[in-house]
Biopython code that builds the backbone (N, CA, C, O; Angstrom):
import numpy as np
from Bio.PDB.StructureBuilder import StructureBuilder

atoms = [
    (1, "MET", "N", (4.177, -22.037, 6.373)),
    (1, "MET", "CA", (3.379, -20.814, 6.186)),
    (1, "MET", "C", (2.990, -20.190, 7.428)),
    (1, "MET", "O", (2.641, -20.900, 8.372)),
    (2, "ASP", "N", (3.016, -18.842, 7.527)),
    (2, "ASP", "CA", (2.631, -18.201, 8.587)),
    (2, "ASP", "C", (1.055, -18.170, 8.745)),
    (2, "ASP", "O", (0.392, -17.905, 7.742)),
    (3, "PRO", "N", (0.486, -18.398, 9.821)),
    (3, "PRO", "CA", (-0.980, -18.358, 9.895)),
    (3, "PRO", "C", (-1.577, -16.982, 9.723)),
    (3, "PRO", "O", (-2.758, -16.853, 9.403)),
    (4, "PHE", "N", (-0.779, -15.954, 9.931)),
    (4, "PHE", "CA", (-1.285, -14.575, 9.789)),
    (4, "PHE", "C", (-1.214, -14.155, 8.341)),
    (4, "PHE", "O", (-1.725, -13.086, 8.007)),
    (5, "LEU", "N", (-0.636, -14.898, 7.496)),
    (5, "LEU", "CA", (-0.468, -14.547, 6.038)),
    (5, "LEU", "C", (-1.863, -14.617, 5.398)),
    (5, "LEU", "O", (-2.197, -13.757, 4.583)),
    (6, "GLY", "N", (-2.653, -15.578, 5.734)),
    (6, "GLY", "CA", (-4.066, -15.649, 5.169)),
    (6, "GLY", "C", (-4.908, -14.558, 5.564)),
    (6, "GLY", "O", (-5.691, -14.019, 4.782)),
    (7, "LEU", "N", (-4.749, -14.195, 6.868)),
    (7, "LEU", "CA", (-5.490, -12.972, 7.389)),
    (7, "LEU", "C", (-5.158, -11.765, 6.687)),
    (7, "LEU", "O", (-6.019, -10.968, 6.315)),
    (8, "LEU", "N", (-3.828, -11.603, 6.482)),
    (8, "LEU", "CA", (-3.305, -10.381, 5.788)),
    (8, "LEU", "C", (-3.838, -10.333, 4.417)),
    (8, "LEU", "O", (-4.265, -9.257, 3.998)),
    (9, "VAL", "N", (-3.861, -11.420, 3.647)),
    (9, "VAL", "CA", (-4.382, -11.482, 2.400)),
    (9, "VAL", "C", (-5.826, -11.154, 2.348)),
    (9, "VAL", "O", (-6.271, -10.395, 1.487)),
    (10, "LEU", "N", (-6.560, -11.704, 3.243)),
    (10, "LEU", "CA", (-7.959, -11.418, 3.434)),
    (10, "LEU", "C", (-8.259, -9.946, 3.649)),
    (10, "LEU", "O", (-9.140, -9.371, 3.009)),
    (11, "ILE", "N", (-7.542, -9.379, 4.520)),
    (11, "ILE", "CA", (-7.751, -7.901, 4.877)),
    (11, "ILE", "C", (-7.413, -6.992, 3.616)),
    (11, "ILE", "O", (-8.124, -6.036, 3.303)),
    (12, "LEU", "N", (-6.323, -7.348, 2.949)),
    (12, "LEU", "CA", (-5.964, -6.622, 1.769)),
    (12, "LEU", "C", (-6.977, -6.766, 0.619)),
    (12, "LEU", "O", (-7.314, -5.824, -0.098)),
    (13, "GLY", "N", (-7.424, -8.001, 0.507)),
    (13, "GLY", "CA", (-8.475, -8.233, -0.553)),
    (13, "GLY", "C", (-9.806, -7.496, -0.247)),
    (13, "GLY", "O", (-10.463, -6.969, -1.145)),
    (14, "LEU", "N", (-10.175, -7.479, 1.056)),
    (14, "LEU", "CA", (-11.324, -6.805, 1.339)),
    (14, "LEU", "C", (-11.228, -5.276, 1.182)),
    (14, "LEU", "O", (-12.157, -4.613, 0.722)),
    (15, "GLY", "N", (-10.083, -4.760, 1.579)),
    (15, "GLY", "CA", (-9.751, -3.392, 1.293)),
    (15, "GLY", "C", (-9.818, -2.956, -0.131)),
    (15, "GLY", "O", (-10.360, -1.907, -0.476)),
    (16, "LEU", "N", (-9.240, -3.810, -0.955)),
    (16, "LEU", "CA", (-9.254, -3.490, -2.463)),
    (16, "LEU", "C", (-10.644, -3.680, -2.975)),
    (16, "LEU", "O", (-11.081, -2.905, -3.826)),
    (17, "GLY", "N", (-11.406, -4.715, -2.485)),
    (17, "GLY", "CA", (-12.809, -4.842, -2.934)),
    (17, "GLY", "C", (-13.591, -3.572, -2.586)),
    (17, "GLY", "O", (-14.386, -3.113, -3.407)),
    (18, "LEU", "N", (-13.408, -3.034, -1.487)),
    (18, "LEU", "CA", (-14.203, -1.815, -0.981)),
    (18, "LEU", "C", (-13.749, -0.703, -1.858)),
    (18, "LEU", "O", (-14.562, 0.091, -2.332)),
    (19, "LEU", "N", (-12.423, -0.623, -2.096)),
    (19, "LEU", "CA", (-11.920, 0.572, -2.952)),
    (19, "LEU", "C", (-12.545, 0.526, -4.361)),
    (19, "LEU", "O", (-13.017, 1.541, -4.873)),
    (20, "TRP", "N", (-12.539, -0.716, -4.997)),
    (20, "TRP", "CA", (-12.935, -0.750, -6.356)),
    (20, "TRP", "C", (-14.442, -0.614, -6.498)),
    (20, "TRP", "O", (-14.931, -0.223, -7.558)),
    (21, "SER", "N", (-15.178, -0.930, -5.451)),
    (21, "SER", "CA", (-16.688, -0.817, -5.599)),
    (21, "SER", "C", (-17.105, 0.659, -5.220)),
    (21, "SER", "O", (-18.271, 1.008, -5.406)),
    (22, "SER", "N", (-16.255, 1.458, -4.737)),
    (22, "SER", "CA", (-16.593, 2.860, -4.350)),
    (22, "SER", "C", (-16.588, 3.799, -5.565)),
    (22, "SER", "O", (-15.743, 3.683, -6.453)),
    (23, "ASP", "N", (-17.528, 4.710, -5.583)),
    (23, "ASP", "CA", (-17.610, 5.755, -6.671)),
    (23, "ASP", "C", (-16.835, 6.979, -6.265)),
    (23, "ASP", "O", (-16.799, 7.917, -7.060)),
    (24, "ALA", "N", (-16.190, 7.072, -5.072)),
    (24, "ALA", "CA", (-15.617, 8.262, -4.637)),
    (24, "ALA", "C", (-14.279, 8.581, -5.330)),
    (24, "ALA", "O", (-13.868, 9.741, -5.318)),
    (25, "TRP", "N", (-13.605, 7.631, -5.914)),
    (25, "TRP", "CA", (-12.337, 7.776, -6.530)),
    (25, "TRP", "C", (-12.323, 7.571, -7.970)),
    (25, "TRP", "O", (-13.241, 6.901, -8.442)),
    (26, "THR", "N", (-11.389, 8.061, -8.779)),
    (26, "THR", "CA", (-11.306, 7.823, -10.166)),
    (26, "THR", "C", (-10.539, 6.609, -10.326)),
    (26, "THR", "O", (-9.911, 6.105, -9.395)),
    (27, "ARG", "N", (-10.586, 6.091, -11.597)),
    (27, "ARG", "CA", (-9.900, 4.824, -12.022)),
    (27, "ARG", "C", (-8.387, 5.001, -11.784)),
    (27, "ARG", "O", (-7.759, 4.054, -11.312)),
    (28, "SER", "N", (-7.787, 6.121, -12.074)),
    (28, "SER", "CA", (-6.334, 6.263, -11.884)),
    (28, "SER", "C", (-5.911, 6.118, -10.471)),
    (28, "SER", "O", (-4.924, 5.459, -10.143)),
    (29, "THR", "N", (-6.697, 6.763, -9.624)),
    (29, "THR", "CA", (-6.450, 6.595, -8.180)),
    (29, "THR", "C", (-6.577, 5.253, -7.624)),
    (29, "THR", "O", (-5.815, 4.821, -6.759)),
    (30, "LYS", "N", (-7.609, 4.555, -8.159)),
    (30, "LYS", "CA", (-7.825, 3.067, -7.780)),
    (30, "LYS", "C", (-6.622, 2.255, -8.144)),
    (30, "LYS", "O", (-6.136, 1.431, -7.369)),
    (31, "LEU", "N", (-6.122, 2.520, -9.420)),
    (31, "LEU", "CA", (-5.068, 1.712, -9.913)),
    (31, "LEU", "C", (-3.705, 1.986, -9.079)),
    (31, "LEU", "O", (-2.924, 1.093, -8.752)),
    (32, "LEU", "N", (-3.552, 3.308, -8.798)),
    (32, "LEU", "CA", (-2.346, 3.689, -7.957)),
    (32, "LEU", "C", (-2.387, 3.029, -6.617)),
    (32, "LEU", "O", (-1.388, 2.453, -6.185)),
    (33, "ALA", "N", (-3.510, 3.091, -5.942)),
    (33, "ALA", "CA", (-3.736, 2.496, -4.594)),
    (33, "ALA", "C", (-3.586, 0.919, -4.698)),
    (33, "ALA", "O", (-3.033, 0.290, -3.796)),
    (34, "THR", "N", (-4.064, 0.341, -5.756)),
    (34, "THR", "CA", (-3.941, -1.096, -5.907)),
    (34, "THR", "C", (-2.510, -1.512, -6.088)),
    (34, "THR", "O", (-2.107, -2.545, -5.552)),
    (35, "ALA", "N", (-1.704, -0.740, -6.837)),
    (35, "ALA", "CA", (-0.293, -1.051, -7.051)),
    (35, "ALA", "C", (0.494, -0.834, -5.789)),
    (35, "ALA", "O", (1.448, -1.575, -5.553)),
    (36, "LEU", "N", (0.171, 0.107, -4.981)),
    (36, "LEU", "CA", (0.821, 0.411, -3.719)),
    (36, "LEU", "C", (0.532, -0.700, -2.699)),
    (36, "LEU", "O", (1.418, -1.062, -1.925)),
    (37, "VAL", "N", (-0.724, -1.259, -2.685)),
    (37, "VAL", "CA", (-1.050, -2.263, -1.797)),
    (37, "VAL", "C", (-0.495, -3.565, -2.144)),
    (37, "VAL", "O", (-0.232, -4.370, -1.251)),
    (38, "VAL", "N", (-0.304, -3.823, -3.330)),
    (38, "VAL", "CA", (0.252, -5.081, -3.905)),
    (38, "VAL", "C", (1.874, -4.959, -3.684)),
    (38, "VAL", "O", (2.503, -5.946, -3.302)),
    (39, "LEU", "N", (2.469, -3.807, -3.920)),
    (39, "LEU", "CA", (3.958, -3.771, -3.774)),
    (39, "LEU", "C", (4.428, -3.710, -2.337)),
    (39, "LEU", "O", (5.560, -4.091, -2.038)),
    (40, "ASP", "N", (3.601, -3.252, -1.468)),
    (40, "ASP", "CA", (4.099, -3.109, -0.139)),
    (40, "ASP", "C", (4.510, -4.331, 0.637)),
    (40, "ASP", "O", (5.535, -4.332, 1.318)),
    (41, "PRO", "N", (3.656, -5.442, 0.528)),
    (41, "PRO", "CA", (4.160, -6.695, 1.159)),
    (41, "PRO", "C", (5.410, -7.256, 0.513)),
    (41, "PRO", "O", (6.195, -7.948, 1.160)),
    (42, "LEU", "N", (5.593, -6.959, -0.752)),
    (42, "LEU", "CA", (6.779, -7.295, -1.383)),
    (42, "LEU", "C", (8.068, -6.727, -0.817)),
    (42, "LEU", "O", (9.122, -7.360, -0.752)),
    (43, "ALA", "N", (7.888, -5.458, -0.410)),
    (43, "ALA", "CA", (9.065, -4.772, 0.237)),
    (43, "ALA", "C", (9.329, -5.364, 1.546)),
    (43, "ALA", "O", (10.494, -5.396, 1.940)),
    (44, "PHE", "N", (8.297, -5.883, 2.337)),
    (44, "PHE", "CA", (8.682, -6.536, 3.628)),
    (44, "PHE", "C", (9.222, -7.880, 3.404)),
    (44, "PHE", "O", (10.023, -8.343, 4.217)),
    (45, "VAL", "N", (8.811, -8.634, 2.242)),
    (45, "VAL", "CA", (9.526, -9.866, 2.022)),
    (45, "VAL", "C", (10.974, -9.709, 1.665)),
    (45, "VAL", "O", (11.813, -10.518, 2.061)),
    (46, "LEU", "N", (11.271, -8.674, 0.919)),
    (46, "LEU", "CA", (12.709, -8.415, 0.634)),
    (46, "LEU", "C", (13.401, -7.935, 1.804)),
    (46, "LEU", "O", (14.616, -8.109, 1.895)),
    (47, "PHE", "N", (12.722, -7.323, 2.746)),
    (47, "PHE", "CA", (13.280, -6.858, 4.076)),
    (47, "PHE", "C", (13.642, -8.019, 4.881)),
    (47, "PHE", "O", (14.617, -7.983, 5.631)),
    (48, "GLY", "N", (12.849, -9.115, 4.748)),
    (48, "GLY", "CA", (13.085, -10.349, 5.467)),
    (48, "GLY", "C", (14.363, -11.036, 4.982)),
    (48, "GLY", "O", (14.962, -11.763, 5.776)),
    (49, "VAL", "N", (14.811, -10.868, 3.787)),
    (49, "VAL", "CA", (16.031, -11.551, 3.406)),
    (49, "VAL", "C", (17.185, -10.428, 3.355)),
    (49, "VAL", "O", (18.058, -10.450, 2.487)),
    (50, "SER", "N", (17.123, -9.582, 4.222)),
    (50, "SER", "CA", (18.064, -8.375, 4.208)),
    (50, "SER", "C", (19.445, -8.775, 4.793)),
    (50, "SER", "O", (20.394, -7.992, 4.816)),
    (51, "GLY", "N", (19.493, -10.017, 5.254)),
    (51, "GLY", "CA", (20.816, -10.482, 5.841)),
    (51, "GLY", "C", (21.831, -10.516, 4.712)),
    (51, "GLY", "O", (23.028, -10.483, 4.997)),
    (52, "ARG", "N", (21.453, -10.578, 3.522)),
    (52, "ARG", "CA", (22.444, -10.693, 2.297)),
    (52, "ARG", "C", (22.683, -9.290, 1.728)),
    (52, "ARG", "O", (23.572, -9.101, 0.898)),
    (53, "MET", "N", (21.900, -8.318, 2.167)),
    (53, "MET", "CA", (21.957, -6.926, 1.706)),
    (53, "MET", "C", (22.909, -6.009, 2.536)),
    (53, "MET", "O", (23.282, -6.322, 3.667)),
    (54, "GLY", "N", (23.255, -4.930, 1.945)),
    (54, "GLY", "CA", (23.954, -3.936, 2.668)),
    (54, "GLY", "C", (23.009, -2.980, 3.431)),
    (54, "GLY", "O", (21.788, -3.016, 3.276)),
    (55, "PRO", "N", (23.629, -2.137, 4.248)),
    (55, "PRO", "CA", (22.756, -1.248, 5.073)),
    (55, "PRO", "C", (21.935, -0.245, 4.217)),
    (55, "PRO", "O", (20.794, 0.073, 4.554)),
    (56, "ILE", "N", (22.503, 0.219, 3.165)),
    (56, "ILE", "CA", (21.716, 1.166, 2.286)),
    (56, "ILE", "C", (20.535, 0.519, 1.664)),
    (56, "ILE", "O", (19.460, 1.114, 1.595)),
    (57, "GLU", "N", (20.707, -0.698, 1.204)),
    (57, "GLU", "CA", (19.512, -1.353, 0.556)),
    (57, "GLU", "C", (18.389, -1.666, 1.676)),
    (57, "GLU", "O", (17.192, -1.582, 1.400)),
    (58, "VAL", "N", (18.829, -2.012, 2.888)),
    (58, "VAL", "CA", (17.904, -2.224, 3.999)),
    (58, "VAL", "C", (17.163, -0.941, 4.293)),
    (58, "VAL", "O", (15.947, -1.016, 4.467)),
    (59, "LEU", "N", (17.784, 0.251, 4.368)),
    (59, "LEU", "CA", (17.211, 1.485, 4.697)),
    (59, "LEU", "C", (16.291, 1.891, 3.495)),
    (59, "LEU", "O", (15.248, 2.500, 3.733)),
    (60, "VAL", "N", (16.617, 1.596, 2.310)),
    (60, "VAL", "CA", (15.747, 1.892, 1.172)),
    (60, "VAL", "C", (14.470, 1.077, 1.242)),
    (60, "VAL", "O", (13.381, 1.611, 1.032)),
    (61, "LEU", "N", (14.592, -0.219, 1.538)),
    (61, "LEU", "CA", (13.451, -1.072, 1.703)),
    (61, "LEU", "C", (12.579, -0.642, 2.843)),
    (61, "LEU", "O", (11.355, -0.593, 2.718)),
    (62, "LEU", "N", (13.179, -0.339, 3.917)),
    (62, "LEU", "CA", (12.388, 0.141, 5.065)),
    (62, "LEU", "C", (11.672, 1.422, 4.743)),
    (62, "LEU", "O", (10.506, 1.560, 5.112)),
    (63, "ALA", "N", (12.259, 2.312, 4.117)),
    (63, "ALA", "CA", (11.614, 3.570, 3.683)),
    (63, "ALA", "C", (10.553, 3.298, 2.748)),
    (63, "ALA", "O", (9.512, 3.940, 2.884)),
    (64, "ALA", "N", (10.649, 2.423, 1.790)),
    (64, "ALA", "CA", (9.585, 2.054, 0.829)),
    (64, "ALA", "C", (8.418, 1.428, 1.582)),
    (64, "ALA", "O", (7.252, 1.715, 1.311)),
    (65, "GLY", "N", (8.768, 0.551, 2.549)),
    (65, "GLY", "CA", (7.762, -0.165, 3.334)),
    (65, "GLY", "C", (6.891, 0.743, 4.133)),
    (65, "GLY", "O", (5.743, 0.422, 4.442)),
    (66, "VAL", "N", (7.460, 1.917, 4.479)),
    (66, "VAL", "CA", (6.665, 2.921, 5.270)),
    (66, "VAL", "C", (6.110, 3.990, 4.350)),
    (66, "VAL", "O", (4.996, 4.448, 4.604)),
    (67, "ALA", "N", (6.765, 4.409, 3.346)),
    (67, "ALA", "CA", (6.373, 5.475, 2.464)),
    (67, "ALA", "C", (5.273, 5.151, 1.453)),
    (67, "ALA", "O", (4.466, 5.993, 1.061)),
    (68, "LEU", "N", (5.293, 3.856, 1.050)),
    (68, "LEU", "CA", (4.259, 3.508, 0.133)),
    (68, "LEU", "C", (2.882, 3.528, 0.746)),
    (68, "LEU", "O", (2.020, 4.228, 0.215)),
    (69, "PRO", "N", (2.604, 2.811, 1.827)),
    (69, "PRO", "CA", (1.286, 3.030, 2.388)),
    (69, "PRO", "C", (0.864, 4.451, 2.796)),
    (69, "PRO", "O", (-0.287, 4.851, 2.621)),
    (70, "VAL", "N", (1.829, 5.197, 3.344)),
    (70, "VAL", "CA", (1.563, 6.618, 3.713)),
    (70, "VAL", "C", (1.133, 7.437, 2.494)),
    (70, "VAL", "O", (0.186, 8.223, 2.527)),
    (71, "ALA", "N", (1.898, 7.200, 1.405)),
    (71, "ALA", "CA", (1.580, 7.933, 0.169)),
    (71, "ALA", "C", (0.178, 7.521, -0.395)),
    (71, "ALA", "O", (-0.560, 8.365, -0.904)),
    (72, "ALA", "N", (-0.152, 6.269, -0.296)),
    (72, "ALA", "CA", (-1.429, 5.857, -0.763)),
    (72, "ALA", "C", (-2.563, 6.443, 0.110)),
    (72, "ALA", "O", (-3.595, 6.895, -0.385)),
    (73, "ALA", "N", (-2.322, 6.410, 1.393)),
    (73, "ALA", "CA", (-3.470, 6.937, 2.260)),
    (73, "ALA", "C", (-3.587, 8.456, 2.023)),
    (73, "ALA", "O", (-4.706, 8.967, 1.985)),
    (74, "ILE", "N", (-2.486, 9.188, 1.865)),
    (74, "ILE", "CA", (-2.647, 10.640, 1.721)),
    (74, "ILE", "C", (-3.336, 10.875, 0.301)),
    (74, "ILE", "O", (-4.178, 11.762, 0.161)),
    (75, "ARG", "N", (-2.972, 10.107, -0.664)),
    (75, "ARG", "CA", (-3.589, 10.314, -1.986)),
    (75, "ARG", "C", (-5.134, 10.037, -1.969)),
    (75, "ARG", "O", (-5.930, 10.734, -2.599)),
    (76, "LEU", "N", (-5.488, 8.976, -1.206)),
    (76, "LEU", "CA", (-6.848, 8.609, -1.179)),
    (76, "LEU", "C", (-7.635, 9.644, -0.334)),
    (76, "LEU", "O", (-8.760, 9.974, -0.709)),
    (77, "ILE", "N", (-7.125, 10.138, 0.724)),
    (77, "ILE", "CA", (-7.721, 11.070, 1.549)),
    (77, "ILE", "C", (-7.988, 12.350, 0.793)),
    (77, "ILE", "O", (-9.093, 12.891, 0.838)),
    (78, "ARG", "N", (-6.941, 12.849, 0.076)),
    (78, "ARG", "CA", (-7.104, 14.050, -0.632)),
    (78, "ARG", "C", (-8.007, 13.951, -1.789)),
    (78, "ARG", "O", (-8.637, 14.955, -2.120)),
    (79, "THR", "N", (-8.147, 12.774, -2.485)),
    (79, "THR", "CA", (-8.995, 12.565, -3.548)),
    (79, "THR", "C", (-10.465, 12.543, -3.052)),
    (79, "THR", "O", (-11.358, 13.102, -3.689)),
    (80, "ALA", "N", (-10.668, 11.923, -1.972)),
    (80, "ALA", "CA", (-12.066, 11.760, -1.426)),
    (80, "ALA", "C", (-12.584, 13.039, -0.803)),
    (80, "ALA", "O", (-13.800, 13.224, -0.747)),
    (81, "ARG", "N", (-11.735, 13.924, -0.334)),
    (81, "ARG", "CA", (-12.163, 15.112, 0.354)),
    (81, "ARG", "C", (-12.698, 16.087, -0.704)),
    (81, "ARG", "O", (-12.022, 16.313, -1.707)),
    (82, "PRO", "N", (-13.863, 16.659, -0.517)),
    (82, "PRO", "CA", (-14.446, 17.503, -1.415)),
    (82, "PRO", "C", (-13.662, 18.832, -1.370)),
    (82, "PRO", "O", (-13.157, 19.236, -0.322)),
    (83, "THR", "N", (-13.576, 19.499, -2.539)),
    (83, "THR", "CA", (-12.837, 20.850, -2.537)),
    (83, "THR", "C", (-13.808, 21.861, -2.169)),
    (83, "THR", "O", (-14.976, 21.803, -2.556)),
    (84, "ARG", "N", (-13.336, 22.826, -1.400)),
    (84, "ARG", "CA", (-14.247, 23.976, -1.005)),
    (84, "ARG", "C", (-14.051, 25.131, -2.002)),
    (84, "ARG", "O", (-12.937, 25.555, -2.306)),
    (85, "THR", "N", (-15.115, 25.573, -2.450)),
    (85, "THR", "CA", (-15.028, 26.786, -3.281)),
    (85, "THR", "C", (-15.451, 27.989, -2.548)),
    (85, "THR", "O", (-16.509, 27.976, -1.918)),
    (86, "PRO", "N", (-14.707, 29.012, -2.587)),
    (86, "PRO", "CA", (-15.059, 30.319, -1.750)),
    (86, "PRO", "C", (-16.187, 31.129, -2.507)),
    (86, "PRO", "O", (-16.614, 32.182, -2.034)),
]
sb = StructureBuilder()
sb.init_structure("model")
sb.init_model(0)
sb.init_chain("A")
sb.init_seg("    ")
for serial, (resi, resn, name, xyz) in enumerate(atoms, 1):
    if name == "N":
        sb.init_residue(resn, " ", resi, " ")
    sb.init_atom(name, np.array(xyz, "f"), 0.0, 1.0, " ", f" {name:<3s}", serial, name[0])
structure = sb.get_structure()
């Protein structure tokens, strides 16, 4: 086992705990962010066994590993930002 794996799980758990205890986001946003946080490490595990995959599969996994956290961050920032009414 990698010693940083426990630290990663602790940080992810803390982030999810803070997310679910906040009133700034709706339940659907919290569920989406939780799914993206849980699925992102899975993409990196699959990327680790990429020696058996072709180049297209590796590129798809790399794109998912970058796109999932970015999409989650953008969604959370847009949801938390108050809308301005003119």
